[in-house]
BATOR-543202 format. One record per residue (C-alpha): x, z, y; residue in one letter. Coordinates in pm, 1 decimal. Each point is the difference from the previous one (the first is absolute). Layout:
<titors>
        X        Z        Y lumse
        X        Z        Y     A
...
</titors>
This chain:
<titors>
        X        Z        Y lumse
      0.0      0.0      0.0     M
    146.8   -105.2    333.8     A
   -258.3     30.5    277.7     P
    102.4    -93.2    351.9     R
    -56.8    300.4    226.2     I
     14.9    -37.2    376.8     C
     43.1    288.4    245.5     F
   -124.2    -72.4    353.9     I
    141.1    250.5    247.5     G
    282.4     74.3   -242.5     A
    198.8    165.4    279.5     G
   -201.1    314.2    -75.5     S
    311.2    149.0   -155.6     I
   -110.1    286.8   -219.4     G
   -331.6   -148.3   -105.9     F
    132.1   -339.3   -109.6     T
    286.9    151.8   -193.8     R
   -231.5    246.0   -175.3     K
   -249.9   -271.2    -98.1     L
    278.1   -214.3   -143.6     V
    126.7    295.3   -204.3     A
   -353.2     62.2   -128.0     D
    -49.3   -362.1   -103.3     I
    337.4    -45.3   -165.1     L
    -43.6    330.1   -180.6     G
   -245.5   -185.2   -228.0     V
    201.0   -165.1   -279.7     P
   -222.5   -309.8     -7.8     E
     41.4    -50.3    376.1     L
    379.1     22.4     18.4     R
     29.1   -377.0     40.2     S
   -240.0    -15.0    296.0     S
    100.4   -222.9    289.8     E
      9.5    196.7    326.1     L
    -38.1   -152.3    346.0     V
     45.1    207.4    316.2     F
   -137.9   -124.5    332.4     M
     16.4    160.3    344.1     D
     30.4   -124.1    358.2     I
    265.1    266.3     71.2     D
    320.3   -153.6   -137.5     E
    201.9    319.6     27.7     Q
   -244.0    216.0   -195.3     N
    -51.6   -278.1   -251.9     L
    375.1    -23.2    -60.4     S
     28.2    376.1    -40.4     R
   -273.8     17.1   -262.3     V
    148.3   -298.8   -181.4     E
    339.9    173.1    -17.6     Q
   -146.0    324.7   -133.8     L
   -216.2   -167.3   -263.9     V
    283.5   -233.4   -103.5     A
    212.7    307.3    -73.2     R
   -286.4    148.9   -202.1     D
    -37.4   -320.8   -201.0     L
    369.0     -9.9    -78.9     D
      4.0    366.5   -104.4     A
   -285.9    -71.1   -242.2     N
    168.1   -308.6   -149.8     D
   -245.4   -240.3    160.5     L
    110.9   -329.5    156.4     P
     17.8    -27.2    377.6     A
   -161.7   -345.7    -22.0     K
   -329.7    176.9    -68.8     M
    -15.5     82.9    371.6     L
    -28.2   -228.4    301.9     T
    -61.8     94.9    362.8     A
   -137.5   -218.2    278.4     T
   -166.3     10.8    341.2     T
   -210.8   -303.7    -98.4     D
   -338.6    130.3   -112.5     R
   -126.6   -323.9   -149.1     K
    316.4    -42.4   -205.4     A
    -24.7    361.0   -117.1     A
   -357.4    -48.6   -115.1     L
     62.5   -317.4   -196.3     K
   -143.2     42.8   -352.7     D
    -23.5    378.5     42.5     A
   -208.3    179.2   -263.2     D
    -15.6    326.4    195.5     Y
     36.4     70.6    370.4     V
     62.5    348.9    137.0     F
    -47.5     60.6    373.2     S
    124.2    304.9    191.3     T
    -11.8   -162.6    344.9     V
    -55.3    185.6    328.2     R
    -56.6   -263.8    265.9     I
    169.3     98.6    323.6     G
    222.6    259.7   -165.4     G
     78.7    321.3    183.0     L
    -47.5   -161.9    340.5     K
   -369.6    -63.8    -66.2     A
    -37.4    327.7   -190.1     F
    109.8    192.3    308.8     E
   -288.7   -146.3    200.2     T
   -243.5     89.8   -281.8     D
     87.8    366.2     59.0     I
    102.2     32.6    365.5     E
   -277.3   -196.0    175.7     I
   -287.8    185.2   -173.0     P
    167.5    330.8    100.4     L
    -57.7   -100.0    363.5     K
   -369.9     13.7    -83.3     Y
     15.9    325.9   -194.9     G
      0.9   -162.8   -346.8     V
    258.4    198.3   -198.8     D
    101.4   -168.1   -329.4     Q
    239.8    112.4   -269.3     C
     55.5   -336.5   -169.9     V
   -221.4   -262.3    165.3     G
     15.6   -266.7   -269.6     D
   -342.1      3.6   -170.2     T
   -278.4     89.1    245.6     L
    -22.3    137.5    353.9     S
    140.7   -203.9    286.8     A
    338.4    -61.7   -162.0     G
   -139.0   -105.9   -336.3     G
   -252.8   -236.2    157.4     I
    269.0   -173.0    207.4     M
    241.1     -8.2   -294.0     Y
   -275.4   -183.4   -185.2     G
    -35.2   -254.4    280.9     Q
    370.9    -81.5    -27.3     R
     23.0      0.6   -377.5     N
   -316.8   -196.5    -75.3     I
    119.5   -299.7    200.0     A
    314.2     10.2   -215.6     F
   -194.4     64.3   -322.3     I
   -208.1   -314.8     48.4     L
    314.7   -208.8     57.8     D
    162.4    152.6   -307.6     L
   -311.8    -64.1   -209.6     A
      4.4   -366.1    104.3     R
    364.1    -31.1   -103.0     D
    -73.4    170.6   -333.6     I
   -279.4   -249.2    -69.9     R
    223.4   -293.2     89.9     E
    334.5    102.0   -151.2     H
    -37.3    275.3   -262.0     A
   -113.0    -37.3   -360.8     A
   -374.5    -77.9    -31.3     P
    -90.1    345.4   -136.1     D
    245.9    195.9    220.0     C
    -91.3    365.9     53.9     L
     55.1    138.6    350.1     F
     79.3    373.7     -9.2     M
    -32.4    159.5    342.4     N
    180.8    325.5     75.2     Y
    -37.6    -26.0    378.9     A
   -245.8    191.6    215.1     N
   -269.4     -8.5    117.3     P
    -64.1    -48.0   -371.3     M
   -374.5    -58.9     -8.7     A
      1.4   -233.3    301.4     M
    286.1   -209.9   -136.8     N
   -160.7    -38.4   -342.2     V
   -343.0    -66.9    153.6     W
    138.0   -284.8    213.4     A
    209.1   -151.9   -279.1     A
   -287.3      7.0   -250.0     H
   -287.8   -115.0    220.7     H
    191.6   -239.3    225.7     Y
    336.0    -68.9   -165.9     G
   -120.5   -133.9   -333.3     G
    264.1    174.2   -211.7     V
      1.0    242.1   -293.0     R
     92.4    331.1    154.1     I
     24.3    366.9    -84.7     V
     99.9    278.8    236.5     G
    228.6    273.1   -132.7     L
     59.2    354.4    122.4     C
    139.0    317.6   -155.9     H
   -235.3    246.7    168.7     G
   -207.2     62.3   -312.5     V
    307.4     86.9   -207.0     Q
    127.1    232.6    273.1     G
   -330.2    182.9     28.3     G
    -25.3     33.3   -377.0     H
    339.0    168.5    -12.2     G
    -90.0    238.4    283.1     L
   -330.2    100.1   -163.3     I
    170.4     66.4   -332.4     A
    262.5    213.7    175.7     K
   -263.2    205.7    182.6     V
   -205.1     49.8   -316.8     L
    315.5     91.6   -191.7     G
    -47.0   -252.7   -279.5     I
    211.9   -293.1   -126.2     P
    -80.6   -314.9    195.2     A
      1.1   -211.9   -316.6     E
   -279.3    215.5   -143.5     E
   -225.8    -18.0    305.5     L
   -245.0   -289.4    -27.3     H
   -186.8   -114.1    307.0     Y
   -230.5   -250.4    167.1     V
    111.3   -100.3    348.5     C
   -183.1   -259.2    209.6     A
    -84.5    -97.6    356.5     G
    198.8   -209.3    246.0     I
    374.3     -2.4     57.3     N
    117.3    326.6    157.4     H
   -349.9    143.4    -40.0     Q
    -21.2     15.1   -377.7     T
   -175.3    299.2   -158.6     W
     68.0    190.9   -321.1     Y
   -356.0     28.3   -131.6     T
     94.4    127.8   -347.0     E
    294.7    217.3   -105.8     L
     -3.5     64.5   -373.6     V
    245.9    222.3   -186.8     Y
    -46.8     67.3   -370.9     K
   -360.4   -113.0     19.2     G
    -90.0    217.0    299.9     R
    -77.3   -136.3    349.3     D
    201.8    199.2    254.9     L
   -134.9   -171.4    313.0     T
   -194.8    310.9    102.1     G
    308.6    220.0    -32.2     E
    225.0   -208.3    219.9     L
    -85.3    148.5    342.0     L
     84.2    355.0   -103.2     A
    324.4   -119.8   -156.3     A
    102.9   -180.7    319.4     F
    -95.0    288.5    227.9     E
    239.9    235.4   -178.8     K
    274.6   -258.4    -62.0     S
    333.3    -37.0    176.8     D
   -113.3   -330.7    154.8     V
   -296.2    151.5    185.7     A
    196.1     30.0    326.8     D
     69.2   -374.1     25.1     H
   -300.2   -162.8   -168.9     E
   -257.5    143.8    239.7     Q
   -202.1   -320.0     51.4     V
    -11.9    -92.6   -367.2     R
   -106.2    350.1    -96.5     I
   -263.5     12.4    272.6     D
   -144.5   -333.8   -113.8     M
     -4.3    134.0   -357.3     L
   -181.2    308.9    128.8     R
   -265.4   -199.1    187.8     R
    -42.2   -311.9   -216.3     F
     74.0    145.4   -343.6     G
    271.9   -244.8   -106.0     Y
    373.2    -39.0     64.4     F
    129.1   -313.9    171.6     S
    317.7   -179.5    -97.4     T
    170.2    -46.9    329.4     E
    247.5    226.2    174.9     S
   -111.8    256.3    256.7     N
    134.4   -206.9    289.8     G
   -153.5   -326.0   -118.2     H
   -341.0    148.8    -72.6     L
    -17.1    183.6    333.9     S
      7.5   -327.6    196.1     E
   -278.5   -170.2   -199.9     Y
   -259.0    262.1     92.9     L
   -159.1    106.3    331.0     P
     43.3    376.2    -34.6     W
    363.9    106.0    -29.3     Y
    197.5   -170.3    278.8     R
   -254.6    -39.0    281.3     K
     81.0    315.9    202.2     R
    368.7     33.0     74.7     I
    -20.9    379.0     24.3     E
   -154.7     23.5   -349.8     E
    201.6   -265.2   -181.0     T
    304.5    221.0    -75.2     P
   -203.4    218.6   -236.2     Q
    -50.9   -304.1   -224.1     W
    364.4   -109.7     -6.0     I
    277.2    114.3   -232.2     G
    349.2      5.2    149.6     R
    222.2    -21.7   -307.9     E
     -9.5   -379.5    -19.9     S
   -129.5   -286.0    214.1     W
   -253.9    -90.1   -269.3     I
   -193.5    319.9     66.4     H
   -119.5   -122.2    339.2     G
    279.8    -24.2    258.6     E
    -88.2   -220.2    296.1     T
    165.7   -337.9    -59.9     G
    175.0    153.3   -297.9     G
     37.1   -314.4   -204.3     Y
    126.2   -194.8    301.4     L
    266.0    266.4     55.7     R
    115.8    -13.7   -360.7     V
      8.6   -381.8      1.7     C
    215.8      5.6    313.0     R
    234.4    254.8   -154.7     E
     40.8   -182.0   -327.8     W
     56.3   -336.2    167.4     R
    279.9    150.1    209.5     N
    138.2    186.6   -299.7     Y
     -2.3   -308.3   -219.7     F
    173.9   -210.9    264.6     D
    279.3    255.7     19.8     K
     22.9    104.8   -363.7     E
    -46.9   -331.3   -183.4     F
    370.8    -34.2    -93.2     P
    -18.1    333.4   -181.4     T
   -301.3   -120.2   -199.7     W
    219.3   -270.9   -146.6     L
    235.4    268.9   -128.2     E
   -269.9    208.2   -168.4     E
    -83.5    -43.5   -371.0     P
   -227.3   -298.7    -65.1     P
   -348.2     41.8   -146.1     Y
    -28.0     11.3   -376.1     Q
   -293.6   -195.0   -143.0     Y
   -206.3    116.8   -294.5     G
   -353.3     81.9   -116.7     P
     61.1    370.2     62.0     D
    121.0    -54.6    358.2     K
   -306.2   -172.9    144.0     R
   -199.4    145.5    289.5     S
   -374.9     58.1      6.1     H
    -63.2   -309.7    215.0     E
   -263.4   -230.8   -149.0     H
    172.9   -331.8     75.6     G
    240.1    -33.3   -292.2     S
   -261.0    129.9   -242.5     R
   -244.4   -270.8    102.3     I
    264.8   -268.7    -52.2     V
     81.9    155.8   -337.4     E
   -368.0      8.8    -99.3     A
    -65.1   -362.4     93.7     I
    321.5   -132.2   -155.3     E
     -2.3    203.6   -322.4     T
   -369.4     76.9    -49.6     G
     61.4    376.1     -3.8     R
   -299.4    178.9    149.5     L
     65.2    189.3    323.1     Y
   -247.7    234.9    167.0     R
     65.9     57.0    367.4     G
   -173.5     21.7    335.2     H
    -38.2   -325.9    187.5     F
   -134.6   -128.0    332.1     N
   -235.4   -289.5    -71.8     I
   -328.7   -131.5    137.4     V
   -271.7    233.3   -126.1     N
   -258.6   -232.3   -157.7     N
   -202.8    295.2   -121.9     G
    274.7    215.3   -152.4     A
    -94.0    283.0    240.0     I
   -373.5    -52.6     17.3     S
    -75.2    175.2    329.4     N
    273.5   -172.8    202.0     L
    -39.7   -358.8    129.5     P
     76.5   -273.0   -254.3     D
    219.7   -193.1    244.9     E
    213.8    301.0     93.4     A
    346.0     59.3   -142.6     V
    -14.7    317.4   -205.8     V
    261.9    198.6   -187.9     E
    -87.0    116.0   -347.4     G
    104.7     10.9   -363.5     P
     68.1   -334.4   -161.8     G
    164.7   -175.4   -289.6     L
    268.2   -266.8    -12.8     A
     98.0   -212.8   -299.9     D
     76.1   -364.3    -77.3     H
   -344.6   -100.2    134.1     T
     65.7    146.1    345.0     G
   -127.9    300.8    194.3     I
   -348.1    148.1     17.5     R
   -156.5    316.0    136.6     L
   -196.0    233.8   -224.0     L
   -359.0     82.5     89.9     N
      1.6    338.4    172.1     V
   -367.2     16.1    100.3     G
    -99.7    192.6    310.8     D
    243.1    210.7    198.6     L
   -140.7    337.2    107.8     P
   -204.2    -57.5    315.8     L
    231.0    185.2    241.0     G
    322.4   -179.4    -97.0     P
   -188.2   -331.8    -14.1     A
   -123.9     55.1    355.8     A
    354.3     74.1    122.4     V
    118.9   -323.5   -164.4     C
   -290.2   -199.1    146.5     D
    103.1     89.2    354.7     V
    352.0   -129.8    -61.8     S
   -124.8   -311.1   -180.4     I
   -197.5    -98.4    309.5     N
    315.9     32.4    211.2     V
    190.1   -208.6   -255.1     Q
   -268.1   -270.5     -8.3     R
     -2.7    -35.9    378.9     L
    381.1      7.7     16.3     S
     39.8   -273.2   -260.5     V
   -257.6   -226.7    159.8     E
    161.1     59.7    339.3     A
    347.6    -87.5   -129.9     A
   -111.0   -308.6   -192.3     V
   -196.9   -142.8    291.6     N
    192.5    137.5    296.6     G
   -321.7    165.5    115.1     D
     78.9    260.8    266.0     E
   -358.3    131.1      5.3     N
     15.6     89.6   -370.0     L
    341.7    157.3     56.8     L
   -139.6    223.1    273.5     R
   -300.5     88.1   -216.0     Q
    232.3     97.3   -284.4     A
    179.3    236.2    239.9     M
   -330.5    148.8    115.2     M
   -113.1     63.6   -357.8     L
    332.6    142.4   -111.1     D
    -58.1    372.9    -65.9     P
    299.6    135.2    192.6     L
      1.2   -244.9    290.9     V
   -377.0     36.8     41.9     G
     24.9    378.7     -3.3     A
    245.9     -1.4    290.8     I
    -53.5   -304.9    220.8     C
   -295.7   -125.9    202.8     S
    -93.8   -370.2    -24.8     P
    176.7    -92.0    329.1     P
    311.4    183.8   -118.1     E
    -10.0   -188.5   -329.1     I
    -20.4   -329.1    191.0     W
    308.9     97.7    201.3     D
    181.9    117.0   -314.8     L
    -63.8   -332.1   -173.6     V
    116.1   -193.1    307.4     D
    330.2    190.2      3.7     E
     58.9    -44.6   -371.7     M
    -80.7   -371.2      4.2     L
    245.7    -58.8    283.2     V
    273.4    218.5   -152.2     A
    -28.4   -183.5   -333.2     Q
    -70.5   -351.2    124.7     K
    300.6   -159.9   -171.0     Q
   -148.7     89.5   -341.0     W
   -363.9    -85.3     78.3     L
    -28.7   -378.0     34.7     P
   -371.9      7.1    -76.6     Q
    -68.2    200.3    319.3     Y
    175.9   -223.9    251.8     R
   -296.9    -38.9    239.4     D
   -106.2    363.9    -32.9     A
    354.2    114.7     76.7     I
     18.6   -214.6    313.6     A
   -321.8    158.4    127.7     A
    125.5    348.7    -90.7     A
    321.7    -61.1    191.9     E
   -200.8    -91.5    309.8     R
   -210.5    316.0    -26.3     R
    303.8    223.0    -46.9     I
    177.8   -162.2    293.8     K
   -301.7     55.9    225.5     A
    -31.6    366.1   -103.9     K
    368.1     70.2     54.3     R
    -18.5   -158.6    343.3     A
   -274.2    250.8     72.8     A
    219.2    286.8   -125.2     G
   -155.1     38.4   -347.6     D
    282.7     30.7   -255.6     R
   -229.3     29.1   -302.8     G
    -62.9    287.3   -234.4     G
   -232.4    295.5     50.8     T
      2.0    364.8     92.4     A
     31.8     68.5   -373.5     L
    340.1   -172.9    -11.8     A
    236.0    204.9   -210.3     T
    345.1     12.3   -150.1     E
   -167.4    108.5   -319.2     G
    -97.5    320.8   -171.9     A
    334.1     42.6   -173.5     F
    300.6   -229.4     19.2     R
    360.1     17.8   -114.6     K
    297.2   -175.0    162.9     P
    154.7   -301.2   -169.8     V
    308.7    106.9   -195.2     R
    318.9   -200.1     34.6     T
    173.3   -181.1   -284.4     A
    275.3    261.8     20.7     A
   -252.2    281.0    -45.7     E
   -148.9   -169.4   -305.5     L
    347.4    -54.0   -143.7     A
     78.6    369.8     50.3     A
   -322.3     94.6   -179.3     E
     93.7   -228.9   -286.0     K
    341.5    164.0    -26.3     A
   -162.3    346.0     -8.9     A
   -290.0    -74.6   -234.4     R
     99.4   -312.3   -190.0     G
   -258.1   -199.3    196.0     R
   -138.1      0.3    356.3     P
   -299.3    222.4     54.9     D
   -319.7   -206.6     28.9     E
    -98.7    192.4    308.0     G
</titors>
């Protein structure tokens, strides 16, 4: 078996290298042809060097791997395409976080919903549709597109309904939540069986079975007395009020809901300070800045570290390699996938992209029928699905009215901003991101005129709620991260 596997956005250093190790850890896939593509030549070269060393250390030929900045050439005859692309990179990401703060919208991550996630979707969907066209024209006829990029549901929705490609969205949130629940309950993770379904980053554990007994009703008490209670405040509160635990991290979940980040004086009680993922304002942006600087400085030392060793026992819990293995070998794999619903979750819209349990084998990928979600969790998902629907239609059609309506309906933005403030917020974000939003050319020109007129009148934008955030840490230098690595064996994740 020698499938051709293409990585778009391969300059995502750690992720690409890990996925390759996962794939080549399958004996039947060791002859796979790997193609790396990225528009950043420096990062592409760095990843190529690291993976080439890994191949050599595992007695695999270097000719298995090619790297190119030519997307169409990379996609030629590809059987599988992985995408980890963030359109606009850190430059655009900064505006996703900093501009909403001027209007009082405090985000931890800003890549799935809220103002940052909606605008990230506008940038990525334009790219996704171009990539889908190239897959149709250049890849193998039955090529499977595996999306790892956020906003997950929006990207998959656009690619499926408008891109005309086979696509599945992949995330590791369900596995992470499963491990945390098992830890809190004090039982082996491999012996805890569960049903988890909903939408990406708002997926709910509706059954937790251990030795034939459903422990769902015991979970709140276990969390309240656990050692994670002081940094999982939002997740525990949602469990308390809705009856079910949600997959996503405390920081992620807090920005998808209208209740936990809308009053700056109250937000700190819902944020853990041990790590950015527990709710720090702009936490993920900070960490991305730090690691980019650290990698630029420390890359030569990476080439001196031991290469990865491939093997079945060294694979991660990411779904990607296991799907390729299932399709190529016929081995059945049960995972959690992001696919268009089509009735799998019966009380969520059929056209929505849902995340739920599914099977993969030589026939492809399919979701299992979950039935109804509990009414409360389903209602929370429905609110987000409406934001996703409007955001996708806005991005596909360059429709600024739908974009503004998506912002109004977003739980966090709507809880904080008035309609006129939302109009001003969208104007600022369109103008700041205009180089990545070709579908909004006319809308951006009009927004620029409005902003110019307001500034001439002394209005600099933002609101009285403008904030530096509820809790924010300074960006660490590359030298500080290197010192942490020397002290701990790795840099602290902050």
